[in-house]
All heavy atoms as TSV, in Angstrom:
chain	resi	resn	atom	element	x	y	z
A	1	MET	N	N	14.445	-16.497	9.862
A	1	MET	CA	C	13.984	-16.202	8.481
A	1	MET	C	C	14.958	-15.244	7.842
A	1	MET	O	O	15.286	-14.230	8.409
A	1	MET	CB	C	12.599	-15.647	8.521
A	1	MET	CG	C	11.476	-16.624	8.913
A	1	MET	SD	S	9.854	-15.954	8.952
A	1	MET	CE	C	9.622	-15.531	7.236
A	2	GLY	N	N	15.206	-15.460	6.617
A	2	GLY	CA	C	16.079	-14.583	5.906
A	2	GLY	C	C	15.362	-13.673	4.944
A	2	GLY	O	O	14.127	-13.525	5.030
A	3	ARG	N	N	16.126	-13.112	4.104
A	3	ARG	CA	C	15.452	-12.189	3.120
A	3	ARG	C	C	14.781	-12.954	2.032
A	3	ARG	O	O	15.088	-14.064	1.775
A	3	ARG	CB	C	16.573	-11.275	2.538
A	3	ARG	CG	C	17.153	-10.406	3.567
A	3	ARG	CD	C	18.186	-9.491	2.859
A	3	ARG	NE	N	18.848	-8.687	3.866
A	3	ARG	CZ	C	19.942	-8.002	3.644
A	3	ARG	NH1	N	20.551	-8.056	2.504
A	3	ARG	NH2	N	20.477	-7.302	4.573
A	4	LEU	N	N	13.806	-12.342	1.388
A	4	LEU	CA	C	13.141	-12.922	0.287
A	4	LEU	C	C	13.989	-12.796	-1.000
A	4	LEU	O	O	14.443	-11.744	-1.334
A	4	LEU	CB	C	11.814	-12.267	-0.009
A	4	LEU	CG	C	10.700	-12.499	1.040
A	4	LEU	CD1	C	9.483	-11.757	0.646
A	4	LEU	CD2	C	10.377	-13.952	1.177
A	5	GLY	N	N	14.223	-13.888	-1.626
A	5	GLY	CA	C	14.969	-13.920	-2.908
A	5	GLY	C	C	14.012	-13.817	-4.056
A	5	GLY	O	O	12.781	-13.798	-3.932
A	6	VAL	N	N	14.599	-13.840	-5.261
A	6	VAL	CA	C	13.835	-13.762	-6.486
A	6	VAL	C	C	12.863	-14.923	-6.646
A	6	VAL	O	O	11.771	-14.765	-7.017
A	6	VAL	CB	C	14.745	-13.669	-7.786
A	6	VAL	CG1	C	13.943	-13.658	-8.986
A	6	VAL	CG2	C	15.624	-12.369	-7.595
A	7	THR	N	N	13.366	-16.124	-6.332
A	7	THR	CA	C	12.532	-17.297	-6.413
A	7	THR	C	C	11.335	-17.270	-5.517
A	7	THR	O	O	10.222	-17.556	-5.938
A	7	THR	CB	C	13.388	-18.590	-6.118
A	7	THR	OG1	O	14.558	-18.597	-6.912
A	7	THR	CG2	C	12.595	-19.833	-6.355
A	8	GLU	N	N	11.504	-16.859	-4.280
A	8	GLU	CA	C	10.434	-16.745	-3.355
A	8	GLU	C	C	9.398	-15.726	-3.758
A	8	GLU	O	O	8.195	-15.979	-3.687
A	8	GLU	CB	C	10.961	-16.420	-1.948
A	8	GLU	CG	C	11.671	-17.503	-1.267
A	8	GLU	CD	C	13.170	-17.515	-1.599
A	8	GLU	OE1	O	13.618	-16.654	-2.362
A	8	GLU	OE2	O	13.865	-18.405	-1.131
A	9	ILE	N	N	9.851	-14.571	-4.288
A	9	ILE	CA	C	8.923	-13.575	-4.790
A	9	ILE	C	C	8.138	-14.115	-5.939
A	9	ILE	O	O	6.899	-13.898	-6.028
A	9	ILE	CB	C	9.686	-12.272	-5.127
A	9	ILE	CG1	C	10.265	-11.683	-3.820
A	9	ILE	CG2	C	8.781	-11.289	-5.818
A	9	ILE	CD1	C	11.171	-10.493	-4.128
A	10	LEU	N	N	8.785	-14.826	-6.841
A	10	LEU	CA	C	8.055	-15.378	-8.029
A	10	LEU	C	C	7.031	-16.408	-7.611
A	10	LEU	O	O	5.909	-16.456	-8.155
A	10	LEU	CB	C	9.064	-15.982	-9.002
A	10	LEU	CG	C	9.914	-14.974	-9.759
A	10	LEU	CD1	C	10.968	-15.692	-10.622
A	10	LEU	CD2	C	9.092	-14.037	-10.610
A	11	VAL	N	N	7.351	-17.205	-6.605
A	11	VAL	CA	C	6.414	-18.206	-6.107
A	11	VAL	C	C	5.191	-17.482	-5.495
A	11	VAL	O	O	4.028	-17.869	-5.733
A	11	VAL	CB	C	7.056	-19.190	-5.083
A	11	VAL	CG1	C	6.041	-20.037	-4.364
A	11	VAL	CG2	C	8.072	-20.032	-5.835
A	12	ILE	N	N	5.446	-16.471	-4.688
A	12	ILE	CA	C	4.328	-15.694	-4.085
A	12	ILE	C	C	3.417	-15.097	-5.147
A	12	ILE	O	O	2.210	-15.155	-5.064
A	12	ILE	CB	C	4.889	-14.635	-3.045
A	12	ILE	CG1	C	5.559	-15.357	-1.874
A	12	ILE	CG2	C	3.812	-13.735	-2.632
A	12	ILE	CD1	C	6.345	-14.412	-0.987
A	13	LEU	N	N	4.044	-14.507	-6.142
A	13	LEU	CA	C	3.268	-13.856	-7.234
A	13	LEU	C	C	2.437	-14.918	-8.002
A	13	LEU	O	O	1.299	-14.678	-8.379
A	13	LEU	CB	C	4.222	-13.099	-8.184
A	13	LEU	CG	C	4.806	-11.806	-7.646
A	13	LEU	CD1	C	5.826	-11.261	-8.646
A	13	LEU	CD2	C	3.781	-10.843	-7.250
A	14	ALA	N	N	3.028	-16.107	-8.232
A	14	ALA	CA	C	2.301	-17.157	-8.889
A	14	ALA	C	C	1.110	-17.599	-8.077
A	14	ALA	O	O	0.009	-17.846	-8.633
A	14	ALA	CB	C	3.278	-18.317	-9.192
A	15	VAL	N	N	1.270	-17.754	-6.762
A	15	VAL	CA	C	0.130	-18.120	-5.886
A	15	VAL	C	C	-0.935	-17.069	-5.889
A	15	VAL	O	O	-2.127	-17.387	-6.025
A	15	VAL	CB	C	0.670	-18.444	-4.456
A	15	VAL	CG1	C	-0.481	-18.599	-3.516
A	15	VAL	CG2	C	1.600	-19.639	-4.506
A	16	VAL	N	N	-0.591	-15.796	-5.828
A	16	VAL	CA	C	-1.536	-14.718	-5.838
A	16	VAL	C	C	-2.274	-14.727	-7.170
A	16	VAL	O	O	-3.519	-14.585	-7.187
A	16	VAL	CB	C	-0.874	-13.395	-5.601
A	16	VAL	CG1	C	-1.782	-12.223	-5.929
A	16	VAL	CG2	C	-0.345	-13.271	-4.172
A	17	LEU	N	N	-1.569	-14.963	-8.280
A	17	LEU	CA	C	-2.191	-15.034	-9.606
A	17	LEU	C	C	-3.241	-16.186	-9.688
A	17	LEU	O	O	-4.297	-16.036	-10.198
A	17	LEU	CB	C	-1.145	-15.131	-10.677
A	17	LEU	CG	C	-1.623	-15.079	-12.094
A	17	LEU	CD1	C	-2.290	-13.756	-12.405
A	17	LEU	CD2	C	-0.439	-15.261	-13.099
A	18	LEU	N	N	-2.841	-17.309	-9.163
A	18	LEU	CA	C	-3.727	-18.481	-9.146
A	18	LEU	C	C	-4.963	-18.259	-8.272
A	18	LEU	O	O	-6.086	-18.655	-8.607
A	18	LEU	CB	C	-2.947	-19.702	-8.678
A	18	LEU	CG	C	-1.960	-20.285	-9.619
A	18	LEU	CD1	C	-1.161	-21.406	-8.962
A	18	LEU	CD2	C	-2.648	-20.808	-10.901
A	19	LEU	N	N	-4.771	-17.600	-7.135
A	19	LEU	CA	C	-5.902	-17.416	-6.224
A	19	LEU	C	C	-6.872	-16.368	-6.727
A	19	LEU	O	O	-8.125	-16.563	-6.632
A	19	LEU	CB	C	-5.417	-16.994	-4.820
A	19	LEU	CG	C	-4.655	-18.051	-4.000
A	19	LEU	CD1	C	-4.100	-17.428	-2.753
A	19	LEU	CD2	C	-5.620	-19.174	-3.735
A	20	PHE	N	N	-6.358	-15.282	-7.282
A	20	PHE	CA	C	-7.263	-14.178	-7.610
A	20	PHE	C	C	-7.492	-14.055	-9.089
A	20	PHE	O	O	-8.479	-13.363	-9.496
A	20	PHE	CB	C	-6.707	-12.835	-7.086
A	20	PHE	CG	C	-6.584	-12.775	-5.610
A	20	PHE	CD1	C	-5.390	-12.830	-4.961
A	20	PHE	CD2	C	-7.754	-12.667	-4.822
A	20	PHE	CE1	C	-5.315	-12.808	-3.587
A	20	PHE	CE2	C	-7.664	-12.629	-3.452
A	20	PHE	CZ	C	-6.446	-12.709	-2.843
A	21	GLY	N	N	-6.721	-14.660	-9.908
A	21	GLY	CA	C	-6.890	-14.463	-11.406
A	21	GLY	C	C	-6.367	-13.194	-11.911
A	21	GLY	O	O	-6.173	-12.182	-11.143
A	22	GLY	N	N	-6.084	-13.124	-13.155
A	22	GLY	CA	C	-5.504	-11.951	-13.821
A	22	GLY	C	C	-6.350	-10.750	-13.805
A	22	GLY	O	O	-5.868	-9.538	-13.751
A	23	LYS	N	N	-7.663	-10.960	-13.843
A	23	LYS	CA	C	-8.591	-9.748	-13.949
A	23	LYS	C	C	-8.784	-9.075	-12.635
A	23	LYS	O	O	-9.124	-7.893	-12.527
A	23	LYS	CB	C	-9.908	-10.154	-14.553
A	23	LYS	CG	C	-9.828	-10.599	-15.977
A	23	LYS	CD	C	-11.170	-10.918	-16.568
A	23	LYS	CE	C	-10.984	-11.279	-18.005
A	23	LYS	NZ	N	-12.305	-11.572	-18.646
A	24	LYS	N	N	-8.656	-9.837	-11.534
A	24	LYS	CA	C	-8.929	-9.296	-10.193
A	24	LYS	C	C	-7.783	-8.539	-9.632
A	24	LYS	O	O	-7.955	-7.636	-8.764
A	24	LYS	CB	C	-9.284	-10.512	-9.299
A	24	LYS	CG	C	-10.237	-10.391	-8.226
A	24	LYS	CD	C	-11.523	-9.746	-8.532
A	24	LYS	CE	C	-12.527	-10.049	-7.504
A	24	LYS	NZ	N	-13.667	-9.129	-7.586
A	25	ILE	N	N	-6.564	-8.804	-10.045
A	25	ILE	CA	C	-5.361	-8.182	-9.454
A	25	ILE	C	C	-5.348	-6.659	-9.632
A	25	ILE	O	O	-5.058	-5.966	-8.701
A	25	ILE	CB	C	-4.074	-8.880	-9.967
A	25	ILE	CG1	C	-3.991	-10.279	-9.423
A	25	ILE	CG2	C	-2.841	-8.101	-9.574
A	25	ILE	CD1	C	-2.846	-11.070	-9.936
A	26	PRO	N	N	-5.669	-6.103	-10.865
A	26	PRO	CA	C	-5.655	-4.678	-10.963
A	26	PRO	C	C	-6.668	-4.008	-9.973
A	26	PRO	O	O	-6.349	-2.936	-9.453
A	26	PRO	CB	C	-6.022	-4.404	-12.394
A	26	PRO	CG	C	-5.595	-5.650	-13.105
A	26	PRO	CD	C	-5.806	-6.739	-12.155
A	27	GLU	N	N	-7.808	-4.613	-9.777
A	27	GLU	CA	C	-8.792	-4.093	-8.856
A	27	GLU	C	C	-8.241	-4.058	-7.449
A	27	GLU	O	O	-8.445	-3.122	-6.695
A	27	GLU	CB	C	-10.053	-4.936	-8.891
A	27	GLU	CG	C	-10.800	-4.799	-10.261
A	27	GLU	CD	C	-11.976	-5.764	-10.321
A	27	GLU	OE1	O	-12.474	-6.203	-9.265
A	27	GLU	OE2	O	-12.446	-6.013	-11.392
A	28	LEU	N	N	-7.551	-5.145	-7.043
A	28	LEU	CA	C	-7.002	-5.192	-5.743
A	28	LEU	C	C	-5.911	-4.186	-5.548
A	28	LEU	O	O	-5.843	-3.571	-4.439
A	28	LEU	CB	C	-6.342	-6.643	-5.478
A	28	LEU	CG	C	-7.363	-7.816	-5.380
A	28	LEU	CD1	C	-6.581	-9.132	-5.404
A	28	LEU	CD2	C	-8.207	-7.651	-4.158
A	29	MET	N	N	-5.096	-3.953	-6.567
A	29	MET	CA	C	-4.032	-2.953	-6.443
A	29	MET	C	C	-4.603	-1.580	-6.358
A	29	MET	O	O	-4.096	-0.687	-5.623
A	29	MET	CB	C	-3.046	-3.061	-7.602
A	29	MET	CG	C	-2.266	-4.318	-7.634
A	29	MET	SD	S	-1.192	-4.534	-6.223
A	29	MET	CE	C	-2.004	-5.919	-5.405
A	30	LYS	N	N	-5.688	-1.290	-7.133
A	30	LYS	CA	C	-6.349	-0.001	-7.015
A	30	LYS	C	C	-6.846	0.266	-5.614
A	30	LYS	O	O	-6.751	1.315	-5.119
A	30	LYS	CB	C	-7.438	0.070	-8.075
A	30	LYS	CG	C	-8.145	1.385	-8.174
A	30	LYS	CD	C	-9.219	1.383	-9.237
A	30	LYS	CE	C	-9.923	2.722	-9.304
A	30	LYS	NZ	N	-10.980	2.690	-10.330
A	31	GLY	N	N	-7.520	-0.761	-5.082
A	31	GLY	CA	C	-8.010	-0.638	-3.720
A	31	GLY	C	C	-6.916	-0.405	-2.690
A	31	GLY	O	O	-7.064	0.376	-1.791
A	32	LEU	N	N	-5.789	-1.133	-2.867
A	32	LEU	CA	C	-4.702	-0.997	-1.987
A	32	LEU	C	C	-4.124	0.427	-2.043
A	32	LEU	O	O	-3.817	1.099	-1.067
A	32	LEU	CB	C	-3.589	-2.009	-2.299
A	32	LEU	CG	C	-2.367	-1.990	-1.429
A	32	LEU	CD1	C	-2.660	-2.322	-0.033
A	32	LEU	CD2	C	-1.302	-2.930	-2.006
A	33	GLY	N	N	-4.001	0.956	-3.295
A	33	GLY	CA	C	-3.425	2.258	-3.507
A	33	GLY	C	C	-4.315	3.382	-2.859
A	33	GLY	O	O	-3.844	4.308	-2.280
A	34	SER	N	N	-5.619	3.196	-3.079
A	34	SER	CA	C	-6.524	4.199	-2.485
A	34	SER	C	C	-6.545	4.127	-0.918
A	34	SER	O	O	-6.623	5.105	-0.263
A	34	SER	CB	C	-7.955	4.049	-3.035
A	34	SER	OG	O	-8.494	2.814	-2.648
A	35	GLY	N	N	-6.319	2.916	-0.439
A	35	GLY	CA	C	-6.275	2.775	1.039
A	35	GLY	C	C	-5.052	3.435	1.607
A	35	GLY	O	O	-5.106	4.092	2.591
A	36	ILE	N	N	-3.943	3.280	0.880
A	36	ILE	CA	C	-2.668	3.930	1.330
A	36	ILE	C	C	-2.799	5.436	1.266
A	36	ILE	O	O	-2.351	6.151	2.152
A	36	ILE	CB	C	-1.464	3.415	0.489
A	36	ILE	CG1	C	-1.204	1.946	0.805
A	36	ILE	CG2	C	-0.226	4.232	0.728
A	36	ILE	CD1	C	-0.227	1.299	-0.089
A	37	LYS	N	N	-3.446	5.961	0.191
A	37	LYS	CA	C	-3.620	7.362	0.068
A	37	LYS	C	C	-4.471	7.960	1.176
A	37	LYS	O	O	-4.181	8.995	1.736
A	37	LYS	CB	C	-4.321	7.595	-1.306
A	37	LYS	CG	C	-4.415	9.097	-1.687
A	37	LYS	CD	C	-5.027	9.201	-3.042
A	37	LYS	CE	C	-5.147	10.648	-3.471
A	37	LYS	NZ	N	-5.772	10.778	-4.802
A	38	GLU	N	N	-5.544	7.221	1.481
A	38	GLU	CA	C	-6.434	7.693	2.593
A	38	GLU	C	C	-5.663	7.631	3.951
A	38	GLU	O	O	-5.843	8.569	4.764
A	38	GLU	CB	C	-7.654	6.804	2.697
A	38	GLU	CG	C	-8.635	7.016	1.549
A	38	GLU	CD	C	-9.857	6.148	1.659
A	38	GLU	OE1	O	-10.182	5.686	2.807
A	38	GLU	OE2	O	-10.513	5.909	0.652
A	39	PHE	N	N	-4.893	6.640	4.141
A	39	PHE	CA	C	-4.057	6.533	5.361
A	39	PHE	C	C	-3.094	7.715	5.495
A	39	PHE	O	O	-2.986	8.320	6.552
A	39	PHE	CB	C	-3.329	5.232	5.408
A	39	PHE	CG	C	-2.451	5.032	6.614
A	39	PHE	CD1	C	-3.023	4.725	7.830
A	39	PHE	CD2	C	-1.081	5.299	6.584
A	39	PHE	CE1	C	-2.242	4.557	8.976
A	39	PHE	CE2	C	-0.282	5.168	7.682
A	39	PHE	CZ	C	-0.862	4.766	8.871
A	40	LYS	N	N	-2.449	8.056	4.403
A	40	LYS	CA	C	-1.512	9.194	4.450
A	40	LYS	C	C	-2.236	10.537	4.725
A	40	LYS	O	O	-1.813	11.374	5.463
A	40	LYS	CB	C	-0.745	9.308	3.145
A	40	LYS	CG	C	0.295	8.224	2.943
A	40	LYS	CD	C	1.055	8.439	1.678
A	40	LYS	CE	C	2.115	7.372	1.505
A	40	LYS	NZ	N	2.906	7.507	0.223
A	41	ASN	N	N	-3.449	10.698	4.091
A	41	ASN	CA	C	-4.168	11.898	4.307
A	41	ASN	C	C	-4.675	11.981	5.766
A	41	ASN	O	O	-4.639	13.028	6.381
A	41	ASN	CB	C	-5.422	11.991	3.374
A	41	ASN	CG	C	-5.045	12.270	1.965
A	41	ASN	OD1	O	-3.926	12.804	1.751
A	41	ASN	ND2	N	-5.868	11.925	1.063
A	42	ALA	N	N	-5.081	10.791	6.354
A	42	ALA	CA	C	-5.477	10.822	7.743
A	42	ALA	C	C	-4.313	11.100	8.647
A	42	ALA	O	O	-4.470	11.804	9.674
A	42	ALA	CB	C	-6.118	9.445	8.072
A	43	ALA	N	N	-3.152	10.650	8.310
A	43	ALA	CA	C	-1.903	10.865	9.140
A	43	ALA	C	C	-1.621	12.361	9.136
A	43	ALA	O	O	-1.190	12.935	10.097
A	43	ALA	CB	C	-0.757	10.028	8.620
A	44	LYS	N	N	-1.766	12.982	7.968
A	44	LYS	CA	C	-1.510	14.475	7.850
A	44	LYS	C	C	-2.518	15.239	8.702
A	44	LYS	O	O	-2.141	16.201	9.373
A	44	LYS	CB	C	-1.588	14.900	6.395
A	44	LYS	CG	C	-0.442	14.593	5.558
A	44	LYS	CD	C	-0.685	15.192	4.206
A	44	LYS	CE	C	0.470	14.850	3.249
A	44	LYS	NZ	N	0.229	15.387	1.847
A	45	ASP	N	N	-3.769	14.799	8.724
A	45	ASP	CA	C	-4.792	15.505	9.470
A	45	ASP	C	C	-4.634	15.343	10.993
A	45	ASP	O	O	-5.071	16.174	11.749
A	45	ASP	CB	C	-6.165	14.981	9.098
A	45	ASP	CG	C	-6.529	15.373	7.707
A	45	ASP	OD1	O	-5.917	16.299	7.118
A	45	ASP	OD2	O	-7.503	14.785	7.162
A	46	ASP	N	N	-3.910	14.351	11.455
A	46	ASP	CA	C	-3.672	14.088	12.867
A	46	ASP	C	C	-2.505	14.840	13.452
A	46	ASP	O	O	-2.138	14.595	14.567
A	46	ASP	CB	C	-3.594	12.668	13.135
A	46	ASP	CG	C	-4.902	11.925	13.076
A	46	ASP	OD1	O	-5.908	12.629	13.081
A	46	ASP	OD2	O	-4.908	10.676	12.886
A	47	GLN	N	N	-1.887	15.678	12.660
A	47	GLN	CA	C	-0.637	16.366	13.150
A	47	GLN	C	C	-1.079	17.418	14.192
A	47	GLN	O	O	-2.241	18.003	14.145
A	47	GLN	CB	C	0.039	17.189	12.055
A	47	GLN	CG	C	0.783	16.237	11.071
A	47	GLN	CD	C	1.427	17.053	10.008
A	47	GLN	OE1	O	1.202	18.210	9.849
A	47	GLN	NE2	N	2.284	16.328	9.205
A	48	PRO	N	N	-0.274	17.757	15.193
A	48	PRO	CA	C	-0.620	18.728	16.158
A	48	PRO	C	C	-0.860	20.108	15.543
A	48	PRO	O	O	-0.352	20.440	14.508
A	48	PRO	CB	C	0.615	18.795	17.111
A	48	PRO	CG	C	1.320	17.511	16.857
A	48	PRO	CD	C	0.974	17.088	15.467
A	49	ALA	N	N	-1.611	20.946	16.216
A	49	ALA	CA	C	-1.988	22.243	15.663
A	49	ALA	C	C	-0.730	23.133	15.430
A	49	ALA	O	O	-0.711	23.936	14.464
A	49	ALA	CB	C	-2.933	22.941	16.647
A	50	GLU	N	N	0.250	23.057	16.253
A	50	GLU	CA	C	1.483	23.866	16.105
A	50	GLU	C	C	2.142	23.557	14.774
A	50	GLU	O	O	2.563	24.502	14.084
A	50	GLU	CB	C	2.401	23.654	17.255
A	50	GLU	CG	C	1.888	24.205	18.572
A	50	GLU	CD	C	2.763	23.785	19.747
A	50	GLU	OE1	O	3.855	23.209	19.504
A	50	GLU	OE2	O	2.409	24.034	20.874
A	51	LYS	N	N	2.213	22.315	14.425
A	51	LYS	CA	C	2.876	21.930	13.176
A	51	LYS	C	C	2.128	22.389	11.964
A	51	LYS	O	O	2.614	22.805	10.977
A	51	LYS	CB	C	3.110	20.435	13.096
A	51	LYS	CG	C	4.371	19.946	13.796
A	51	LYS	CD	C	4.646	18.545	13.386
A	51	LYS	CE	C	6.031	18.192	13.829
A	51	LYS	NZ	N	6.470	16.880	13.374
A	52	LYS	N	N	0.758	22.296	12.063
A	52	LYS	CA	C	-0.098	22.741	10.957
A	52	LYS	C	C	0.107	24.232	10.700
A	52	LYS	O	O	0.095	24.667	9.603
A	52	LYS	CB	C	-1.569	22.431	11.251
A	52	LYS	CG	C	-1.898	21.006	11.116
A	52	LYS	CD	C	-3.377	20.727	11.318
A	52	LYS	CE	C	-3.725	19.265	11.204
A	52	LYS	NZ	N	-5.107	19.070	11.417
A	53	GLU	N	N	0.222	25.017	11.780
A	53	GLU	CA	C	0.386	26.433	11.649
A	53	GLU	C	C	1.727	26.739	10.954
A	53	GLU	O	O	1.801	27.631	10.104
A	53	GLU	CB	C	0.314	27.144	12.981
A	53	GLU	CG	C	-1.046	27.172	13.625
A	53	GLU	CD	C	-1.070	27.739	15.006
A	53	GLU	OE1	O	-0.025	28.264	15.418
A	53	GLU	OE2	O	-2.145	27.657	15.683
A	54	GLU	N	N	2.762	25.983	11.324
A	54	GLU	CA	C	4.059	26.198	10.668
A	54	GLU	C	C	4.041	25.875	9.170
A	54	GLU	O	O	4.651	26.591	8.367
A	54	GLU	CB	C	5.129	25.339	11.381
A	54	GLU	CG	C	5.481	25.802	12.786
A	54	GLU	CD	C	6.421	24.831	13.456
A	54	GLU	OE1	O	6.947	23.914	12.795
A	54	GLU	OE2	O	6.598	24.988	14.704
A	55	GLU	N	N	3.291	24.843	8.846
A	55	GLU	CA	C	3.204	24.448	7.430
A	55	GLU	C	C	2.472	25.455	6.578
A	55	GLU	O	O	2.755	25.638	5.420
A	55	GLU	CB	C	2.561	23.086	7.318
A	55	GLU	CG	C	3.384	21.950	7.852
A	55	GLU	CD	C	2.649	20.616	7.769
A	55	GLU	OE1	O	1.505	20.618	7.383
A	55	GLU	OE2	O	3.291	19.624	8.122
A	56	THR	N	N	1.511	26.141	7.174
A	56	THR	CA	C	0.687	27.146	6.406
A	56	THR	C	C	1.415	28.443	6.191
A	56	THR	O	O	1.116	29.210	5.330
A	56	THR	CB	C	-0.618	27.405	7.128
A	56	THR	OG1	O	-0.369	27.837	8.427
A	56	THR	CG2	C	-1.505	26.153	7.115
A	57	LYS	N	N	2.533	28.624	6.925
A	57	LYS	CA	C	3.278	29.927	6.779
A	57	LYS	C	C	4.127	29.932	5.564
A	57	LYS	O	O	4.545	29.067	4.992
A	57	LYS	CB	C	4.164	30.138	8.036
A	57	LYS	CG	C	3.327	30.485	9.249
A	57	LYS	CD	C	4.233	30.760	10.436
A	57	LYS	CE	C	3.373	31.033	11.669
A	57	LYS	NZ	N	4.242	31.219	12.841
């Protein structure tokens, strides 16, 4: 498998648009963004105690 070209990306976007419709896509992106944000926050909380102490200094 090679890299995705412009044509492949446009086909994927067209399929997503057909499956979910124009009104549903912003809601999906909002949910995806909040999920990524929560994941990053959880990753920060899982740092070892020594690193947390260094960051607070």
